[in-house]
NUBAKOL-901300 format. One record per atom (N, C-alpha, C): x, y, z; residue in one letter. Coordinates in steps of 0.2 Angstrom, whole numbers, padded with zeros to 4 digits, always signed. Each point is the difference from the previous one (the first is absolute). Layout:
<atoms>
XYZa ...
</atoms>
This chain:
<atoms>
-0256-0933+0047x +0003-0004+0004x +0007-0003-0002x +0005-0001+0006x +0008-0001-0003x -0002-0009-0001x +0004-0002-0003x +0001-0006-0003x +0001-0005+0006x +0002-0001+0008x +0001-0003+0004x -0008-0001+0003x -0003+0008+0000x -0007+0000+0003x -0005-0004-0005x +0000+0000-0006x -0002-0003-0005x +0001-0009+0001x +0005+0000+0001x +0001-0007+0001x -0002-0004+0007x +0001+0005+0005x -0003-0001+0007x -0007-0003-0001x -0004+0006-0003x -0009-0002-0001x -0001-0006-0004x +0005-0001-0007x -0003-0006-0003x +0003-0007+0005x +0004+0000+0001x +0002-0005+0007x -0006-0002+0004x +0000+0007+0004x -0006-0002+0006x -0006-0001-0004x -0003+0002-0005x -0007-0004-0002x +0002-0006-0003x +0005-0002-0002x +0003-0008-0002x -0002-0004+0006x +0004+0004+0006x -0001-0005+0008x -0005-0001+0002x -0005+0005-0001x -0007+0000+0004x -0005-0004-0004x +0001-0002-0006x -0003-0003-0004x +0002-0006+0000x +0004-0002+0002x +0003-0007+0001x +0000-0002+0006x +0001+0004+0007x -0003-0002+0006x -0007-0001-0001x -0005+0006-0002x -0009-0001-0001x +0001-0007-0003x +0003-0001-0005x -0004-0007-0004x +0003-0006+0005x +0003-0001+0003x +0003-0007+0005x -0006+0001+0004x -0002+0006+0003x -0005+0001+0003x -0009-0003+0000x +0002+0003-0004x -0007-0002-0004x -0001-0008-0003x +0004-0003-0002x +0002-0007-0002x -0002-0003+0009x +0004+0003+0004x -0002-0004+0007x -0007+0002+0002x -0004+0005+0000x -0006+0002+0001x -0006-0004-0004x +0002+0000-0005x -0005-0005-0005x -0001-0005+0002x +0006-0005+0002x +0000-0007+0002x -0003+0000+0007x +0000+0005+0005x -0001-0001+0006x -0007+0003+0000x -0004+0003-0002x -0006+0005+0001x -0006-0005+0001x -0001-0004-0004x -0005-0005+0002x +0000-0004+0006x +0008-0002+0003x +0002-0004+0006x -0003+0005+0005x +0003+0005+0000x -0003+0004+0005x -0007+0004+0002x -0003+0001-0007x -0008+0001+0001x -0004-0007+0002x +0004-0006-0001x -0005-0005+0004x +0001-0001+0006x +0009+0001+0004x +0000+0001+0007x -0002+0005+0003x +0000+0006-0002x +0000+0006+0004x -0004+0005-0003x -0003-0001-0004x -0006+0005-0003x +0004+0004-0008x -0007+0002-0002x +0001+0004-0007x +0003+0006+0002x +0000+0003+0005x +0003+0008+0001x +0007-0003+0002x +0002-0005+0002x +0008-0001+0000x +0002-0002-0006x -0003-0002-0004x +0002-0002-0007x +0000+0006-0005x -0003+0006+0000x -0001+0006-0001x +0006+0004+0004x +0001+0001+0005x +0006+0001+0002x +0006-0003-0001x +0001-0004-0003x +0005-0003-0002x +0004+0003-0007x -0004+0005-0003x +0003+0003-0004x +0005+0006+0002x +0000+0001+0005x +0004+0006+0003x +0006-0003+0000x +0003-0006-0003x +0005-0003+0001x +0004+0002-0006x -0002+0000-0006x +0004+0003-0004x +0002+0008-0002x -0005+0004+0003x +0000+0006+0001x +0007+0001+0004x +0000-0003+0005x +0006+0000+0006x +0006-0001-0004x -0001-0005-0004x +0007-0004-0003x +0003+0004-0004x -0005+0003-0005x +0002+0006-0004x +0004+0005+0003x -0004+0002+0006x +0003+0007+0003x +0006-0001+0003x +0002-0006+0004x +0005-0003+0004x +0005+0001-0006x +0001-0002-0006x +0003-0001-0004x +0004+0007-0003x -0005+0004+0001x +0003+0006-0001x +0006+0005+0004x -0002-0004+0006x +0005+0002+0007x +0007+0000-0001x +0004+0003+0000x +0007+0000-0001x +0002-0005+0008x +0004-0006-0004x +0003-0005+0007x +0004+0004+0002x +0000-0002+0008x +0005+0004+0005x +0006-0003-0003x +0005+0004+0002x +0006+0000+0000x +0005+0004+0004x +0005-0006+0005x +0004+0005+0005x +0006+0002-0001x +0002-0002-0010x +0006+0002-0002x +0002+0008+0001x +0006+0000+0001x +0001+0009-0001x +0007+0000-0003x +0000+0008-0005x +0006+0001-0002x +0001+0005+0003x +0007+0000+0002x +0003+0007+0003x +0005+0003-0005x -0002+0006-0002x +0004+0005-0004x +0007+0002+0004x +0004+0001-0003x +0007+0005+0002x -0003+0007+0004x +0003+0003+0004x -0002+0008+0002x +0000+0004-0008x -0006+0003+0002x -0002+0005-0006x +0003+0007+0002x +0005+0003-0001x +0001+0006+0003x -0002+0008-0003x -0005+0003+0003x -0003+0007-0004x +0004+0005+0003x +0001+0005-0004x +0001+0006+0004x -0005+0006-0004x +0004+0006+0003x -0006+0006-0003x +0004+0005-0006x +0006-0005-0004x +0005+0004-0003x -0001-0006-0007x +0002-0006+0001x +0001-0004-0004x -0003-0008+0001x +0001-0004-0006x -0002-0007+0004x +0005-0004+0000x +0001-0004+0003x +0008-0006-0001x -0003-0005-0003x +0003+0000-0003x +0001-0008-0006x -0005+0003-0006x +0001-0004-0005x -0001+0001-0007x -0009-0001-0002x -0004+0003-0002x -0008-0003-0001x +0000+0000-0008x -0002-0008-0001x -0002-0001-0008x -0005+0001+0000x +0000+0004-0007x -0007+0003-0003x -0005-0003+0000x -0006+0000+0002x -0006-0002-0002x -0001-0002-0006x -0004-0006-0002x -0001-0001-0007x -0007-0004-0001x -0005+0001-0004x -0005-0001-0002x -0001-0006-0001x -0003-0004+0002x -0002-0006+0000x -0007-0002-0005x +0003-0004-0005x -0007+0000-0006x -0003-0007+0003x -0007+0000-0001x -0007-0002+0002x +0003-0006-0007x -0001-0007+0001x +0001-0006-0005x -0007+0002-0001x -0002-0002-0009x -0006-0001-0003x -0003-0005+0003x +0000-0005+0002x -0003-0006+0001x -0003+0002+0006x +0003+0002+0007x -0005+0002+0006x -0006+0005-0002x +0002+0005-0006x -0004+0005+0000x -0006-0003-0004x +0001-0006-0006x -0004-0002-0002x -0006-0005+0003x +0004-0003+0007x -0003-0004+0003x -0006+0005+0004x +0003+0005+0001x -0006+0005+0005x -0005+0004-0004x +0003+0001-0005x -0007+0002-0005x -0003-0004-0003x +0001-0007-0001x -0004-0005+0001x -0007-0002+0004x +0005+0000+0007x -0004+0000+0007x -0005+0003+0001x +0002+0008-0001x -0004+0006+0000x -0007-0002-0006x +0002-0001-0004x -0005+0001-0006x -0005-0008+0003x +0002-0005+0001x -0004-0005+0001x -0003+0002+0006x +0003+0003+0004x -0006+0001+0005x -0005+0007-0001x +0002+0003-0003x -0007+0005-0003x -0004-0004-0004x +0002-0004-0004x -0004-0003-0003x -0006-0004+0005x +0003-0005+0003x -0005-0004+0006x -0002+0006+0004x +0001+0007+0001x -0004+0002+0004x -0006+0002-0004x +0002+0002-0007x -0006+0001-0004x -0005-0005+0000x +0001-0007-0002x -0003-0003+0001x -0004-0001+0006x +0003+0000+0006x -0006+0000+0005x -0004+0008+0001x +0003+0003-0002x -0004+0006+0001x -0007+0000-0003x +0002-0004-0008x -0005+0001-0006x -0006-0006+0003x +0003-0005+0004x -0006-0006+0003x -0004+0006+0005x +0003+0003+0004x -0004+0004+0006x -0003+0004-0002x +0000+0002-0007x -0005+0006-0002x -0006-0003-0003x +0001-0006-0003x -0005-0004-0002x -0004-0003+0007x +0004-0003+0004x -0007-0002+0006x -0003+0006+0004x +0004+0006+0000x -0004+0006+0004x -0006+0002-0006x +0002-0001-0007x -0006+0002-0004x -0006-0004+0001x +0001-0007+0003x -0005-0004+0001x -0004+0000+0006x +0003+0002+0004x -0001+0003+0007x -0005+0006-0001x +0003+0006-0005x -0006+0005+0000x -0005-0001-0003x -0001-0006-0005x -0007-0002-0002x -0002-0004+0002x +0002-0002+0008x -0003-0002+0004x +0000-0008-0001x +0004-0004-0005x +0001-0006-0002x +0004-0004+0004x +0005+0003+0004x +0006-0004+0002x -0002+0000+0010x +0005-0008+0000x -0003+0001+0009x -0003-0008+0001x +0000-0001+0006x +0004+0004+0006x +0006+0000+0000x +0002+0005+0001x +0009+0002+0000x +0002+0005+0007x +0005-0001+0000x +0004+0006+0003x +0004+0004-0005x -0001+0006-0002x +0002+0005-0005x +0006+0005+0003x +0006+0001-0004x +0004+0005+0004x +0006-0003+0004x +0005+0005+0000x +0005-0001+0006x +0000+0004+0004x +0002+0008-0001x +0000+0004+0006x -0006+0001+0005x -0006+0000-0005x -0008-0001+0002x -0003-0005+0000x +0002-0006+0001x -0005-0007-0003x -0007+0002+0003x -0004-0003-0005x -0009+0000+0001x -0003-0006-0002x -0006-0002+0002x -0002-0005-0001x -0006+0002-0006x +0001-0002-0005x -0005-0001-0006x -0005-0005-0001x -0005+0000+0000x -0003-0005-0002x -0006+0002-0008x -0002-0006-0003x -0004+0002-0007x -0007+0003+0001x -0003+0002-0005x -0006+0004+0001x -0006-0006+0002x +0001-0007+0000x -0005-0004+0000x +0001-0005+0008x +0006+0004+0002x +0001-0002+0006x -0005-0003+0006x -0004+0005+0001x -0006-0001+0005x -0006-0006-0004x +0000+0003-0005x -0006-0008-0002x +0002-0008-0004x +0008+0002-0001x +0002-0007+0000x +0003-0005+0006x +0002+0004+0006x +0001-0004+0004x -0003+0002+0006x -0003-0006+0004x -0004+0000+0006x +0004+0004+0005x -0005+0003+0007x +0003+0003+0005x +0009-0004+0004x -0003-0007-0001x +0006-0003+0005x +0006+0001-0006x -0001-0005-0006x +0004+0003-0005x +0005+0006+0000x -0005+0007+0001x +0004+0006-0002x +0004-0001+0007x -0002-0003+0006x +0003+0003+0006x +0007-0005-0002x +0002-0005-0001x +0005-0004-0002x +0005+0003-0007x -0003+0003-0003x +0004+0002-0005x +0003+0008+0004x -0004+0003+0002x +0003+0006+0003x +0005+0000+0006x +0000-0006+0002x +0005-0002+0007x +0005-0002-0004x +0000-0003-0004x +0005-0002-0006x +0004+0007-0001x -0003+0005-0003x +0004+0005-0002x +0001+0004+0006x -0002+0000+0005x +0003+0004+0005x +0005-0005+0003x +0000-0006-0001x +0006-0001+0003x +0007+0002-0004x -0001+0000-0006x +0005+0003-0004x +0001+0007+0002x -0003+0004+0003x +0000+0007+0001x +0003+0000+0006x -0002-0004+0005x +0004-0001+0007x +0008-0002-0001x -0001-0006-0004x +0008-0002-0001x +0005+0004-0004x -0004+0006-0003x +0005+0005-0005x +0003-0004-0007x -0003-0004-0001x +0000-0004-0006x -0001+0003-0007x -0001+0007+0000x -0001+0003-0008x +0008+0004-0001x +0003+0003+0006x +0005+0001+0002x +0006-0003-0002x +0000-0007+0004x +0003-0006-0001x +0001-0001-0011x -0006-0001-0001x +0000-0002-0008x +0003+0008-0004x -0001+0005+0004x +0004+0005-0004x +0008+0000-0001x +0001-0001+0006x +0008-0002+0001x +0004-0006-0005x -0007-0005+0000x +0001-0007-0004x +0001+0003-0008x -0004+0003-0001x -0002+0003-0006x +0007+0006-0003x +0004+0001+0004x +0005+0005-0001x +0007-0004+0000x +0000-0006+0004x +0005-0004+0001x +0000-0004-0007x -0007-0002-0005x +0001-0003-0004x +0001+0004-0006x +0001+0006+0001x +0002+0005-0006x +0006+0001+0001x +0005+0001+0005x +0006+0000+0002x +0003-0006-0002x -0002-0007+0000x +0002-0004-0002x -0003-0005-0006x -0003+0006-0004x -0003-0003-0006x +0003-0007-0004x +0005-0001+0001x +0006-0003-0004x +0000-0009+0004x -0003+0001+0007x +0000-0006+0003x -0006-0004+0001x -0001-0006-0004x -0007-0002+0000x +0000-0003+0008x +0005-0003+0004x -0002-0003+0007x -0004+0008+0004x +0001+0006-0002x -0003+0005+0005x -0006+0001-0003x -0002-0001-0006x -0008-0001-0002x -0003-0006+0003x +0003-0005-0001x -0003-0006+0003x -0002+0001+0008x +0004+0004+0005x +0000+0000+0006x -0007+0006+0001x +0000+0003-0004x -0005+0005+0001x -0008-0003-0002x +0000-0005-0005x -0004-0002-0001x -0004-0006+0006x +0005-0003+0002x +0000-0005+0006x -0001+0004+0006x +0004+0005+0002x -0003+0006+0006x -0006+0001+0001x -0004+0001-0007x -0005+0003+0000x -0007-0006+0000x +0002-0006-0002x -0003-0004+0003x +0000-0003+0006x +0004+0000+0005x +0001+0000+0006x -0002+0006+0003x +0000+0005-0002x -0005+0005+0002x -0007+0000+0000x -0003-0001-0004x -0007-0003-0001x -0001-0004+0005x +0004-0007+0000x -0002-0006+0006x +0001+0004+0007x +0003+0005+0001x +0002+0003+0007x -0007+0003+0002x -0002+0002-0006x -0007+0006+0003x -0006-0005+0001x +0000-0008-0004x -0003-0004-0001x -0002-0003+0008x +0006-0002+0003x +0001-0001+0007x -0001+0006+0004x +0000+0005+0000x -0002+0006+0004x -0008-0002-0001x -0003+0000-0005x -0007+0002+0001x -0003-0008+0002x +0003-0005-0001x -0002-0008+0004x +0001+0003+0010x +0005+0003+0000x +0000+0001+0007x -0004+0004+0003x -0004+0004-0005x -0005+0005+0003x -0009-0004-0001x +0003-0004-0006x -0009-0003+0000x +0002-0006-0002x +0002-0004+0006x +0001-0010+0000x -0005-0002-0004x -0004+0002+0001x -0007-0005-0002x -0002+0002-0006x +0003+0003-0004x -0002+0004-0007x +0003-0004-0007x +0004-0007+0002x +0004-0002-0004x -0003-0003-0007x -0005-0002+0001x -0002-0001-0007x -0003+0005-0003x -0004+0006+0003x -0002+0006-0002x +0006+0004-0003x +0006-0002+0003x +0006+0006-0002x +0003-0003-0007x -0001-0008+0000x +0003-0003-0007x -0005+0002-0007x -0006-0001+0001x -0006+0004-0005x +0001+0006+0000x +0003+0005+0003x +0000+0007-0002x +0007-0001-0004x +0005-0004+0002x +0007+0001-0006x -0002-0002-0006x -0004-0005+0000x -0004-0003-0008x -0003+0006-0002x -0004+0003+0003x -0005+0007-0002x +0006+0004-0004x +0004+0002+0004x +0005+0006-0001x +0005-0002-0004x +0002-0005-0004x +0004+0000-0004x -0001+0004-0006x +0000+0006-0001x -0002+0004-0005x +0006+0005-0003x +0003+0001+0005x +0005+0005-0003x +0007-0002-0003x -0001+0001-0007x +0005-0003-0004x +0004+0006-0002x +0000+0005+0004x +0006+0006-0001x +0005-0002+0005x +0006+0002+0000x +0004-0001+0005x +0000+0008+0003x +0004+0000+0006x -0001+0006+0005x +0006+0000+0002x +0005+0004-0002x +0005+0002+0003x +0002+0003+0006x -0005+0004-0001x -0001+0005+0009x -0007-0001+0002x +0001-0004+0003x -0005-0003+0004x -0003-0004+0002x -0006-0005+0004x +0001-0008+0000x -0007+0001-0003x +0000-0008-0003x -0007-0002-0005x +0000-0008+0002x -0007-0001-0002x +0000-0009+0001x +0002-0002-0007x +0005-0004+0001x +0005-0003-0007x -0005-0001-0006x +0002-0001-0006x -0004+0000-0006x -0001-0008+0001x -0004-0003-0004x -0004-0007+0001x +0008-0005-0004x +0000-0004+0005x +0008-0004-0002x -0002-0006+0005x +0001-0005-0002x -0002-0006+0003x +0004-0003+0007x +0007+0003-0001x +0003-0003+0004x +0002+0005+0007x -0001+0006-0001x +0000+0006+0006x -0008-0001+0004x -0003-0002-0004x -0009-0002+0002x +0001-0006+0004x +0001-0004-0001x +0000-0007+0000x +0004+0001+0008x +0006+0002+0001x +0005+0000+0006x -0004+0005+0004x -0004+0005-0001x -0005+0004+0004x -0005-0004+0004x -0002-0004-0005x -0006-0006+0002x +0001-0003+0005x +0007-0003-0001x +0004-0006+0004x +0000+0003+0007x +0002+0004+0000x +0001+0004+0005x -0005+0001+0006x -0006+0003-0003x -0006+0002+0002x -0002-0007+0006x +0002-0007-0003x -0001-0005+0001x +0002-0002+0007x +0006+0002+0001x +0006-0001+0005x -0002+0004+0005x -0001-0003+0007x +0001+0005+0005x +0009+0005+0002x -0004+0005+0004x +0005+0007-0001x +0004-0004+0006x +0007+0003-0002x +0005-0003+0007x -0002+0004+0006x +0002-0004+0006x +0000+0004+0006x +0002+0007+0001x -0003+0005+0004x +0004+0007+0001x +0008-0002+0002x +0002-0004+0004x +0007-0002+0002x +0005-0003-0006x -0003-0004-0004x +0002-0001-0006x +0002+0004-0005x -0005+0005+0000x +0002+0004-0007x +0004+0007+0002x +0001+0002+0008x +0005+0003+0002x +0007-0002+0000x -0001-0008+0001x +0006-0003-0002x +0005-0002-0007x -0007+0002-0003x +0001+0001-0009x +0003+0006-0001x -0003+0005+0004x +0004+0008-0001x +0006+0000+0002x +0002-0004+0005x +0008-0001+0005x +0003-0003-0008x +0000-0006-0001x +0001-0004-0005x +0004+0005-0006x -0006+0004-0001x -0001+0003-0008x +0007+0006+0002x -0001+0002+0005x +0004+0007+0001x +0010-0004+0001x +0000-0006+0002x +0006-0002+0001x +0002-0003-0006x -0004-0004-0006x +0003-0002-0006x +0002+0010-0001x -0004+0003-0002x +0001+0006-0002x +0006+0003+0002x +0003+0000+0004x +0004+0001+0003x +0008-0002-0002x -0003-0006+0001x +0008-0006-0003x +0000+0002-0006x -0007+0002-0003x +0003-0001-0008x +0004+0008-0002x -0002+0004+0004x +0004+0006-0001x +0007+0001+0002x +0002-0004+0006x +0006-0002+0002x +0005-0003-0004x -0005-0005-0004x +0005-0004-0005x +0001+0003-0005x -0005+0006-0003x +0002+0005-0006x +0004+0004+0003x +0001+0002+0005x +0005+0005+0002x +0008-0002+0000x +0000-0007+0004x +0007-0002+0000x +0002-0002-0006x -0005-0004-0007x +0003-0003-0004x +0003+0005-0006x +0000+0009+0002x +0003+0002-0004x +0007+0000-0003x +0002+0001-0005x +0008+0000-0001x +0003+0005+0004x +0005-0001+0002x +0006+0007+0003x +0001+0005-0006x -0001+0005+0004x +0000+0007-0006x +0006+0003+0003x +0003-0001+0006x +0004+0004+0002x +0007-0002-0002x +0004+0005+0000x +0008+0000-0002x +0003-0006+0006x +0005-0001+0000x +0005-0004+0004x +0003+0005+0004x +0002+0001+0005x +0002+0003+0006x +0009+0002-0004x +0000+0007+0003x +0006+0002-0001x +0000+0005-0009x -0005+0000-0003x +0000+0006-0006x +0002+0006+0002x +0003+0002-0005x +0004+0007-0001x -0005+0003-0005x -0003+0005+0002x -0004+0005-0003x +0005+0004-0005x +0000+0000-0008x +0002+0005-0004x -0004+0008+0001x +0002+0003+0004x -0005+0006-0001x -0001+0004-0005x -0005+0001-0003x -0001+0006-0006x -0001+0006+0002x -0002+0000+0007x -0003+0007+0001x +0003+0002+0009x +0002+0003+0003x +0001+0002+0006x -0002+0007+0002x -0001+0004+0005x -0002+0006+0002x +0006+0005-0002x +0000+0005-0003x +0003+0005-0003x +0003+0005+0008x +0004+0004-0002x +0001+0005+0008x -0004+0004+0000x -0006+0002-0005x -0004+0004+0000x -0007-0004+0006x +0000-0006-0001x -0004-0005+0004x +0002+0000+0007x +0005-0002-0001x +0003+0000+0007x +0001+0007+0005x +0002+0006-0004x -0001+0006+0003x -0006+0001+0003x -0006-0002-0002x -0007+0002+0002x -0001-0005+0005x +0001-0008-0001x +0000-0003+0005x +0003+0000+0005x +0004+0001+0001x +0006+0000+0007x -0001+0004+0004x +0000-0002+0006x -0005+0002+0006x +0002+0008+0002x -0003+0003+0000x +0004+0010+0002x +0002+0000+0006x -0002-0004+0006x +0001-0001+0007x +0009-0001-0001x +0000-0006-0005x +0006-0004+0002x +0006+0006-0006x -0004+0003-0004x +0005+0003-0006x +0002+0006+0005x -0004+0003+0003x +0002+0006+0006x +0005-0003+0003x +0000-0005+0003x +0005-0003+0005x +0004-0004-0002x +0002+0003-0007x +0007-0004-0004x -0001-0007+0002x -0005-0005+0001x +0000-0006+0002x -0003-0005-0007x +0005-0006+0001x +0000-0004-0006x -0004-0005+0003x -0001-0006-0004x -0006-0006+0002x +0000-0005-0006x -0004-0006+0005x -0002-0004-0005x -0005-0003-0001x -0004-0004-0002x -0006-0004+0000x +0000-0006-0004x -0003-0004+0001x -0002-0006-0004x -0007-0002+0001x +0000-0003-0008x -0009+0000-0002x +0000-0008-0002x -0005-0002+0003x -0001-0007-0004x -0007+0001-0002x +0000-0001-0010x -0005+0001-0006x +0000-0006-0002x -0005+0001-0005x -0002-0006-0005x +0000+0003-0007x +0004-0003-0004x +0000+0002-0007x -0006-0001-0005x -0004+0005-0002x -0004-0003-0003x +0000-0002-0008x -0003-0002-0005x +0001+0000-0006x +0005+0004-0006x -0001+0008+0002x +0002+0004-0002x +0008+0004+0001x +0003-0007+0007x +0006+0002+0002x -0001+0007+0005x -0004+0002+0003x -0002+0004+0005x +0001-0001+0006x +0000+0003+0006x +0000-0004+0006x -0007+0001+0003x -0004-0004+0003x -0007+0001+0002x +0000-0002+0007x -0004+0002+0005x -0001-0003+0007x +0006+0000+0004x +0001+0006-0001x +0008+0001+0003x -0002+0002+0007x +0006-0004+0006x -0002+0001+0006x +0008+0002+0003x -0001+0004+0006x +0007+0004+0004x +0002-0007+0003x +0005-0003-0002x +0002-0007+0005x +0005+0003+0007x +0003+0005-0004x +0005+0003+0006x +0002+0008-0002x +0002+0004+0005x +0005+0006-0001x +0003+0003+0004x +0005+0003-0001x +0004+0003+0004x +0003+0008-0001x +0000+0002+0005x -0004+0002+0006x -0007-0002+0001x -0002-0001+0006x -0006-0001+0000x -0004+0007+0000x -0005+0000-0002x -0006+0009-0001x +0004+0002-0001x +0006+0001-0006x +0001+0006-0004x -0003+0001-0006x -0005-0005-0001x -0002+0000-0008x +0001-0002-0005x +0006-0005+0000x +0004-0004-0006x -0005-0004-0003x -0004-0006+0004x -0004-0004-0002x -0005+0002-0003x -0004+0006+0002x -0006+0004-0006x +0003+0003-0006x +0008+0002+0000x +0002+0003-0004x +0000-0006-0006x +0003-0006+0001x +0004-0006-0003x -0009-0001-0003x -0007-0001+0004x -0004-0001-0001x -0002+0005-0007x +0000+0007+0001x -0002+0004-0007x +0002-0001-0005x +0008-0004-0001x +0005+0002-0006x -0002-0009-0001x -0004-0004+0003x +0000-0007-0004x -0004+0001-0006x -0005+0004-0002x -0004-0001-0007x +0007+0004-0005x +0005+0002+0001x +0006+0002-0004x +0002-0006-0002x +0000-0005+0003x +0005-0006-0001x -0003-0004-0006x +0004-0002-0006x -0003-0004-0005x +0007-0006-0001x -0003-0007-0002x +0004-0003-0003x -0001-0005-0006x +0004-0003-0002x -0001-0003-0007x -0003-0008+0002x -0004-0002-0004x -0003-0006+0001x +0004-0006+0002x +0006+0000-0002x +0006-0005+0003x +0005+0002+0003x +0004-0003+0005x +0004+0003+0004x +0006-0001-0003x +0006+0002+0002x +0007-0001-0003x +0002-0007-0002x -0003-0005+0003x +0001-0007-0001x -0004-0001-0006x -0007+0003-0001x -0004-0003-0006x -0006-0004+0005x -0002+0001+0005x -0005-0002+0004x -0006+0005+0000x -0006-0003+0000x -0004+0006+0002x -0002+0002+0005x -0001+0007-0002x -0001+0003+0009x -0008+0003+0001x -0005-0003-0005x -0006+0002+0003x -0003-0004+0005x -0001+0002+0004x -0006-0003+0007x +0007-0001+0005x +0006+0002+0000x +0005-0002+0004x -0001+0006+0007x +0002-0004+0005x +0000+0004+0007x +0007+0003-0001x +0000+0006+0001x +0008+0002+0002x -0001+0005+0004x +0007+0000+0003x +0002+0006+0007x +0005+0004-0004x -0001+0006+0002x +0005+0005-0003x +0003+0005+0005x +0005+0000+0002x +0005+0006+0004x +0002+0005-0004x -0004+0005+0002x +0001+0007-0003x +0005+0004+0006x +0004+0002-0003x +0007+0006+0004x -0003+0006-0001x -0003+0006+0003x +0000+0005+0000x +0006+0005+0001x +0004+0003-0005x +0004+0006+0000x +0001+0006-0001x +0003+0004+0003x +0000+0006-0002x +0007+0004-0003x -0001+0004-0004x +0004+0001-0005x +0007+0004+0004x +0006-0004-0001x +0006+0003+0003x +0002+0007+0001x +0002+0004+0005x +0003+0005-0002x +0005+0002-0004x +0001+0004-0005x +0003+0003-0003x +0001-0007-0007x -0005-0005-0001x -0001-0004-0005x -0004+0003-0005x 
</atoms>
């Protein structure tokens, strides 16, 4: 990995975590009000906002600024102008150290989560765990060995309805994604807070779904909650009734006493959540610092197509007709100084093949990380006019 690519990776990781942190703070402040006004499902969906904000922070900002290079003349005999020798760019030690630290922390966090999962699965095999939804790719409902004797028919019905609500909503896969993100962002305490609060809102959303199916079973459901506060081990890949804790349990009991919002209000809540998430993502994208150089940069080429490349790409019919031509490419400069995403803007004569020839030669261009004025070239949009000439007779 080159130095610019490594710096891009670390900068993107930083931007994504900053954007997610701001969104997590906003969601933490809003979630109870959203739940009270629009229902538990809307509060749960609100956690999409940090993910969208982090993703938007990784999308390069739009920029219409363009650098137009002087004509590059290519022929099948020699190149016009001097080409500077390419030099290797040494990757600084600090970015490498940060990358190693991040990967090591991510691996350690993944091992911790996998260990928790293995311990929980071991209790499942002994029929000591549950009720819960276990797994991510193929989630399934598990119950303890004494499920039939410990719970009455009505209690079993609402318990299974709760776990089925998790399956229908795809919550086990959501939790797997949350676990992966907590590993990738192991250094960010706000991400770990978000995962914990998101899973609480997830359980509240399932509680609301059960009450929607069994509106007369509020008291029974509350009693079942008290009887099933036994899962003391966390479950990273799956869904389970959370371990005994006064605050989450109290919050769930309080919600059971409140009437569910009307269907219209719940739909309005989903629309509000969508608007808030989209606005947060747009703000995260717009807040990115500019990364493109000012217009008018002059690339310092370290490599251009050689005579053999030009002879290979020169349109055969044009060469046979002793026809010269030109083409203009619109390209973007990547972190290694190469052209990417090139498109033919114009070519002359038309349909003579010079546009395709220019595209075929684009991978042979390479420039320094800074232009002749010392400005960075990474991310710049560049327009390159290329002239194709044939060797002169007698030259």
